[in-house]
C-alpha positions in Angstrom: 171.3 -21.1 49.4 173.2 -23.0 46.7 174.4 -21.1 43.7 171.9 -23.1 41.6 169.1 -22.0 43.9 170.3 -18.4 43.9 170.3 -18.4 40.1 166.8 -19.9 40.0 165.5 -17.2 42.4 166.7 -14.3 40.1 164.0 -12.8 38.0 164.1 -14.0 34.4 164.8 -11.5 31.6 162.4 -11.5 28.7 163.6 -11.5 25.1 162.7 -7.9 24.7 164.6 -7.1 27.9 167.8 -8.7 26.5 167.4 -6.7 23.3 166.8 -3.5 25.2 169.8 -4.1 27.4 171.9 -5.0 24.4 170.9 -1.7 22.7 171.2 0.5 25.7 174.7 -0.8 26.4 175.7 1.7 23.7 174.1 4.7 25.5 175.7 3.7 28.8 179.1 4.5 27.3 177.9 8.1 28.1 176.1 7.1 31.3 172.6 7.1 29.8 169.9 4.5 29.6 168.1 5.7 26.5 167.3 3.6 23.4 167.1 6.6 21.1 170.5 7.8 22.3 171.7 4.2 21.7 170.4 4.2 18.1 172.1 7.5 17.4 175.4 6.2 18.7 175.0 3.0 16.6 174.4 5.2 13.6 177.6 7.1 14.5 179.5 3.9 14.3 177.8 2.9 11.1 178.7 6.3 9.5 182.3 5.6 10.4 182.3 1.9 9.2 179.4 -0.6 9.2 181.9 -3.4 10.3 182.8 -1.4 13.3 179.1 -1.1 14.2 178.8 -4.9 14.0 181.8 -5.4 16.2 180.5 -3.0 18.8 177.2 -4.9 18.9 179.1 -8.2 19.2 181.2 -7.0 22.1 178.2 -5.5 23.8 176.3 -8.8 23.5 179.2 -10.8 24.9 179.5 -8.4 27.9 175.7 -8.5 28.5 175.6 -12.3 28.6 178.8 -12.5 30.7 177.4 -10.0 33.2 174.2 -12.0 33.6 176.1 -15.3 34.0 178.1 -13.7 36.8 175.0 -12.8 38.7 174.1 -9.3 37.5 170.7 -8.1 38.5 168.0 -8.1 35.7 167.7 -4.3 36.0 171.4 -3.9 35.5 171.2 -6.0 32.3 168.1 -4.4 30.8 169.5 -0.9 31.5 172.6 -1.6 29.5 175.0 -1.4 32.5 176.4 -4.8 31.6 177.1 -4.0 28.0 179.0 -0.7 27.6 182.5 -1.9 28.3 182.0 -4.7 25.8 180.7 -2.3 23.2 183.9 -0.3 23.6 186.0 -3.5 23.5 184.4 -4.1 20.1 185.3 -0.7 19.0 188.9 -1.2 20.2 189.0 -4.5 18.3 188.1 -2.7 15.1 190.8 -0.1 15.8 193.4 -2.8 16.2 192.6 -5.4 13.6 190.0 -3.8 11.3 187.0 -5.7 10.0 188.7 -9.0 9.1 186.8 -12.1 10.1 189.0 -12.8 13.1 187.8 -9.6 14.6 184.4 -11.0 15.4 185.4 -13.8 17.8 188.0 -11.4 19.3 185.3 -8.9 20.0 182.9 -11.5 21.4 185.6 -12.9 23.8 186.7 -9.4 24.7 183.1 -8.5 25.6 182.8 -11.7 27.7 186.0 -10.9 29.5 184.7 -7.4 30.5 182.2 -9.1 32.8 184.8 -10.8 35.2 187.1 -7.8 35.0 184.2 -5.5 36.0 183.4 -7.8 38.9 187.0 -7.5 40.1 187.1 -3.7 39.8 183.7 -3.5 41.6 185.1 -5.8 44.3 188.1 -3.5 44.7 185.8 -0.5 45.4 183.2 -2.4 47.5 185.2 -4.9 49.6 188.2 -2.8 50.6 188.6 0.4 52.6 188.0 2.3 49.3 184.3 1.5 49.7 183.7 4.7 51.6 184.2 6.7 48.4 181.6 4.7 46.3 183.8 4.8 43.3 182.4 3.5 40.0 184.1 0.9 37.9 183.1 3.0 34.8 185.2 2.2 31.7 188.2 0.8 33.5 187.3 -2.8 32.6 187.2 -1.8 28.9 190.7 -0.2 29.2 192.1 -3.3 30.7 190.5 -5.7 28.2 191.3 -3.5 25.2 195.0 -3.4 26.3 194.9 -7.2 26.4 193.3 -7.3 22.9 195.9 -4.9 21.5 198.9 -6.9 22.9 197.5 -10.3 22.0 196.6 -9.6 18.4 199.8 -8.0 17.1 200.0 -10.4 14.1 196.6 -9.2 12.9 197.1 -5.4 13.4 196.1 -3.2 10.5 197.6 0.2 9.8 195.5 3.2 10.8 194.3 5.5 8.0 196.5 8.6 7.8 195.0 11.7 9.3 194.8 14.9 7.4 197.3 17.5 8.7 195.7 20.6 10.2 197.7 23.8 10.5 195.0 26.2 11.4 194.2 26.8 15.0 190.6 28.0 14.5 189.9 25.0 12.2 191.5 22.5 14.7 189.4 23.9 17.5 186.1 23.9 15.5 186.7 20.3 14.2 187.6 19.1 17.7 184.3 20.1 19.2 182.7 17.1 17.4 185.7 14.8 17.1 186.3 15.0 20.9 182.8 13.4 21.2 183.4 10.8 18.5 186.8 9.8 19.8 185.3 8.6 23.1 184.2 5.6 21.0 187.5 5.5 19.0 186.0 7.2 15.9 187.5 10.2 14.1 184.6 11.6 12.2 182.8 14.9 12.7 179.4 13.4 11.5 179.7 10.6 14.0 180.5 13.2 16.7 177.4 15.2 15.7 175.2 12.2 15.9 176.5 11.2 19.3 176.1 14.8 20.6 172.6 14.9 19.4 172.0 11.6 21.2 173.3 13.2 24.4 170.9 16.1 24.1 168.0 13.6 23.4 168.9 11.9 26.7 169.0 15.2 28.6 169.8 18.7 27.9 172.1 18.8 30.9 174.0 15.8 29.6 174.4 17.3 26.1 175.5 20.6 27.6 178.0 18.9 29.9 179.4 16.9 26.9 179.7 20.1 24.8 181.3 22.0 27.8 183.8 19.2 28.2 184.7 19.3 24.5 185.2 23.1 24.5 187.3 23.1 27.7 189.3 20.1 26.7 190.2 21.6 23.3 191.1 25.0 24.8 193.3 23.3 27.4 194.9 21.1 24.7 195.8 24.1 22.6 197.1 26.0 25.7 199.2 23.0 26.7 200.8 22.8 23.2 199.2 19.7 21.9 199.6 19.4 18.1 196.9 21.0 16.0 196.4 17.8 14.1 196.0 15.7 17.3 193.6 18.3 18.7 191.6 18.5 15.5 191.2 14.7 15.5 189.8 14.6 19.0 192.8 12.7 20.5 193.6 15.5 23.0 190.1 16.2 24.3 187.8 13.1 24.2 188.5 12.1 27.9 187.4 15.6 29.0 183.9 15.0 27.4 183.4 12.0 29.8 184.9 13.8 32.8 182.6 16.8 32.3 179.4 14.6 32.1 180.5 12.4 34.9 181.1 15.2 37.4 178.5 17.7 36.3 175.4 15.4 36.2 176.1 11.7 36.8 178.3 10.9 39.8 177.6 14.1 41.6 174.1 15.7 42.0 173.8 18.5 39.5 174.5 21.9 41.2 176.7 24.9 40.7 179.5 23.2 42.6 179.2 20.0 40.4 179.6 22.1 37.2 182.5 24.0 38.7 184.2 20.7 39.6 183.4 19.4 36.0 185.2 22.4 34.5 188.2 22.0 36.8 188.2 18.2 36.3 188.2 18.6 32.5 191.2 20.9 32.7 193.0 18.4 34.9 192.0 15.6 32.5 193.7 17.6 29.7 197.0 17.6 31.7 196.7 13.9 32.5 196.1 13.2 28.8 199.2 15.2 27.8 201.3 13.2 30.3 199.9 9.9 29.2 200.7 10.7 25.6 204.3 10.3 26.6 203.6 6.6 27.1 203.7 4.1 24.2 200.4 2.7 23.2 196.8 4.1 23.3 195.6 5.7 26.5 191.9 4.8 25.9 189.8 6.5 28.6 192.3 6.3 31.4 192.7 10.1 31.7 189.0 10.4 32.4 188.9 7.5 34.7 191.8 8.5 36.9 190.7 12.2 37.1 187.1 11.3 37.9 188.2 8.8 40.6 190.4 11.5 42.3 187.7 14.2 42.1 185.1 11.9 43.6 187.4 11.2 46.5 187.9 14.9 46.9 184.1 15.5 46.6 183.6 13.0 49.5 185.1 15.5 51.8 183.1 18.5 50.5 179.7 18.6 52.2 178.1 20.6 49.4 179.1 18.0 46.8 176.2 15.6 47.0 176.2 12.2 45.4 173.0 11.2 43.6 
């Protein structure tokens, strides 16, 4: 069949389907397809800065359209799976260049680029010997595109707002429980973290509990490893652990006692990987979570009791 014929045979997506997919691209940052979770995450961005919320939606829209143009199934689009990396690319654009007008075309192009990068990462895991492990592309396309955005927009970079210095370990730990969650989406705000965590519990109590568990374990490990109190308090030492815990406990492994044990261990390993990557120049984005989760899914492949969904 010709490419034109193949495109014509694909089910059309209704206007409401596009809007739903666009919105749920936000909830898919945390592996969920839930419009209420998505709205709470959007509110979290708006609490931080309304311009960031707009850039997130712009990047998500670009990724959603790009994914469909590259042949993504209608169900993949409407569930938000073609939008979450672009949403994060929009957040990364704001972190790099702020809300100036140039940020909007950058976020849109970044979102579009997430589609072919996702295709390449998926091809790596489905068309090579790695296919036996059924590894997800997860947020790797976002990390790759965000790095490109960061390097190509240096003339437009804005200075980050100074962070308040924290010199109390209990305060750093308590604050980090919410900022770990918000920093997944590059936001340092306890209210944003609270809104996102609420969204996770709305999606599923197991997802919310796993996210909270990842935050607690990530912060305890960060403090034990000697991460600075300020960095810990601002969520920069524990955010990847939130994703690792959710991914291993309830998403990429069937929820069981073993999956939750692997989630705790994986979160601790993520904290070590985060510490090591902090020695590198530039942001680590979600690479600590990605690398740790890939390794643990490979290990789980050889554990009979670790079932995939």
